[in-house]
C-alpha positions as CSV (number, residue, x, y, z in Angstrom):
1,M,-60.7,39.4,191.5
2,K,-63.7,38.3,194.0
3,V,-65.9,37.0,192.0
4,L,-62.8,35.3,189.7
5,L,-62.0,33.1,193.1
6,S,-65.4,33.2,194.1
7,M,-65.8,31.1,190.3
8,M,-62.8,29.0,191.1
9,L,-63.6,27.9,194.5
10,M,-66.9,27.1,193.3
11,C,-65.6,25.0,190.6
12,G,-63.0,23.3,192.8
13,A,-65.7,22.3,194.9
14,V,-67.9,20.6,192.4
15,L,-65.0,19.2,190.5
16,R,-64.2,17.2,194.1
17,A,-68.0,16.8,194.3
18,Q,-67.7,14.9,191.0
19,Q,-64.8,12.7,192.0
20,D,-65.7,11.9,195.6
21,P,-65.6,8.2,195.7
22,L,-67.9,8.3,198.5
23,E,-70.9,10.3,197.3
24,G,-74.3,9.3,197.9
25,V,-73.2,6.8,200.2
26,W,-75.2,6.4,203.5
27,Q,-77.5,9.1,202.1
28,G,-80.3,6.6,201.6
29,F,-82.2,5.2,198.4
30,D,-81.7,8.3,196.4
31,G,-77.9,8.3,197.3
32,E,-77.2,4.9,197.2
33,W,-78.7,4.7,193.7
34,I,-76.5,7.8,192.6
35,H,-73.9,6.0,194.3
36,V,-74.3,2.3,191.9
37,S,-75.1,4.2,189.0
38,R,-71.9,5.9,188.7
39,Q,-69.9,3.1,189.5
40,L,-71.8,1.1,187.0
41,V,-71.4,3.4,184.0
42,A,-67.5,4.4,185.1
43,L,-67.0,0.7,185.5
44,A,-68.6,-0.1,181.7
45,E,-66.7,2.9,179.7
46,A,-63.0,1.7,181.9
47,I,-63.8,-1.8,180.0
48,P,-62.4,-1.8,176.2
49,A,-64.7,-2.3,173.9
50,E,-63.2,-5.8,172.6
51,K,-63.7,-6.9,176.3
52,F,-67.3,-6.4,176.3
53,A,-68.0,-10.5,174.4
54,W,-65.4,-11.8,177.2
55,R,-66.7,-14.4,179.7
56,P,-64.9,-16.4,182.3
57,A,-66.1,-19.5,181.2
58,P,-68.4,-21.2,178.4
59,G,-72.0,-20.7,179.5
60,V,-71.2,-17.7,181.7
61,R,-72.6,-14.1,180.6
62,S,-70.2,-12.0,179.1
63,T,-69.1,-8.4,180.0
64,S,-72.3,-6.8,177.5
65,E,-74.5,-9.8,178.8
66,V,-74.1,-8.9,182.3
67,V,-74.6,-5.0,181.7
68,N,-77.9,-5.8,179.8
69,H,-79.0,-8.3,182.4
70,V,-78.9,-5.1,184.9
71,T,-80.7,-2.8,182.1
72,L,-83.2,-5.2,181.7
73,A,-83.3,-6.0,185.3
74,N,-84.0,-2.4,186.0
75,F,-86.5,-2.1,183.6
76,H,-88.4,-4.5,184.6
77,L,-88.4,-4.7,188.2
78,L,-89.2,-0.6,187.8
79,G,-92.4,-1.7,186.0
80,Y,-94.0,-3.4,188.8
81,T,-94.0,0.1,190.4
82,G,-95.7,2.0,188.3
83,P,-93.6,3.0,185.2
84,K,-93.7,1.6,182.0
85,V,-90.9,0.1,180.1
86,P,-89.8,1.9,176.6
87,A,-91.5,0.7,173.9
88,D,-88.3,1.2,172.2
89,L,-86.8,-1.7,174.7
90,K,-86.8,-4.9,172.8
91,S,-86.1,-7.1,175.6
92,E,-86.2,-10.3,173.7
93,G,-83.1,-11.5,173.6
94,M,-81.4,-8.3,174.4
95,E,-78.8,-9.6,176.4
96,K,-76.8,-11.3,173.7
97,R,-77.7,-9.7,170.5
98,V,-77.2,-6.0,171.9
99,T,-73.2,-6.2,172.0
100,D,-72.0,-2.5,170.9
101,K,-70.4,-1.2,173.6
102,A,-72.0,2.7,173.0
103,E,-75.4,0.9,172.8
104,V,-74.9,-1.1,175.8
105,I,-73.7,1.7,178.0
106,G,-76.8,4.1,176.7
107,W,-79.2,1.5,177.6
108,L,-77.8,1.1,180.8
109,K,-77.7,4.8,181.6
110,R,-81.2,5.4,180.3
111,S,-82.6,2.5,182.5
112,L,-80.5,3.9,185.6
113,E,-82.0,7.1,184.9
114,A,-85.4,5.6,184.7
115,V,-85.2,4.7,188.3
116,K,-83.7,7.6,189.7
117,V,-86.7,9.7,187.9
118,A,-89.4,7.1,189.3
119,H,-88.1,6.9,192.7
120,A,-87.7,10.8,193.1
121,G,-91.4,11.3,192.1
122,I,-92.8,8.3,194.3
123,A,-95.4,9.8,197.1
124,P,-93.7,8.4,200.2
125,S,-97.2,6.7,201.0
126,E,-96.9,5.0,197.7
127,L,-94.1,2.8,198.9
128,Q,-96.1,0.5,201.0
129,R,-98.4,0.0,198.1
130,K,-98.5,-3.7,197.6
131,V,-97.6,-5.6,193.9
132,K,-97.4,-8.9,193.0
133,I,-94.7,-10.4,191.3
134,A,-93.4,-13.9,191.0
135,G,-96.4,-15.6,192.9
136,R,-95.9,-12.9,195.5
137,E,-96.7,-9.8,197.3
138,A,-94.3,-7.2,197.6
139,T,-94.1,-3.6,198.3
140,V,-93.1,-0.5,196.1
141,D,-90.4,0.0,198.2
142,G,-89.6,-4.0,198.4
143,M,-89.1,-3.6,194.8
144,Y,-86.7,-0.6,195.0
145,L,-84.7,-2.2,197.4
146,R,-84.6,-5.1,195.0
147,I,-83.6,-3.1,192.0
148,I,-80.7,-1.4,193.7
149,V,-79.8,-5.2,195.6
150,H,-79.2,-6.5,192.2
151,A,-77.2,-3.8,190.7
152,N,-74.9,-4.0,193.1
153,E,-74.8,-7.4,192.8
154,H,-74.1,-7.5,189.5
155,M,-71.7,-4.3,189.7
156,G,-69.3,-6.8,192.0
157,Q,-69.7,-9.0,188.9
158,L,-68.2,-6.4,186.4
159,V,-65.5,-5.6,188.9
160,A,-64.6,-8.9,189.1
161,Y,-64.4,-9.1,185.5
162,A,-62.7,-6.3,185.2
163,R,-59.9,-7.4,186.9
164,M,-59.6,-10.6,185.3
165,N,-58.4,-8.8,182.3
166,G,-56.5,-6.5,184.3
167,I,-58.1,-3.3,184.7
168,A,-59.0,-2.1,188.0
169,P,-62.0,-0.1,188.7
170,P,-62.0,3.8,188.1
171,W,-63.1,4.7,191.8
172,S,-60.1,2.3,193.5
173,E,-57.0,3.5,194.2
174,A,-55.1,1.7,191.1
175,G,-57.4,2.9,188.5
176,A,-57.6,7.0,189.9
177,K,-53.5,6.6,189.6
178,K,-54.1,6.1,185.7
């Protein structure tokens, strides 16, 4: 009986942790990366497949193009820190070419995991290593900061897209009541 009760309590703690909308917040880069990654994936999964082609106006990125843009930026910017872009990533024209919801989300998840794994494995002394990007000098730490800021910027864009289509973000009060 005690074992069963202990298991139930542990499962409840795990479920609460999985549902905690603030998980990772205020926990440094790794925690914040977990937070934005979960939000990006949850939001992309909440948007119906038929809305992946939706765009707010002509000439503005569609939903799938925004998600693909985040994916490509994650891999591209991460490449400056050391890890290689996956050999099977065909980035030329990917923003417009890859439109299937499952494929778009699959690539997004791969890029988010690549950043998470690379950052977790980097030695603290490596964060101050200098890299060249766009004719400027930056640090590896600065590249990771750019990656997370960029991901959050476009997550906000996707929230606006979702709300314009009557979709509440899953972590919001309205989304949680579904």
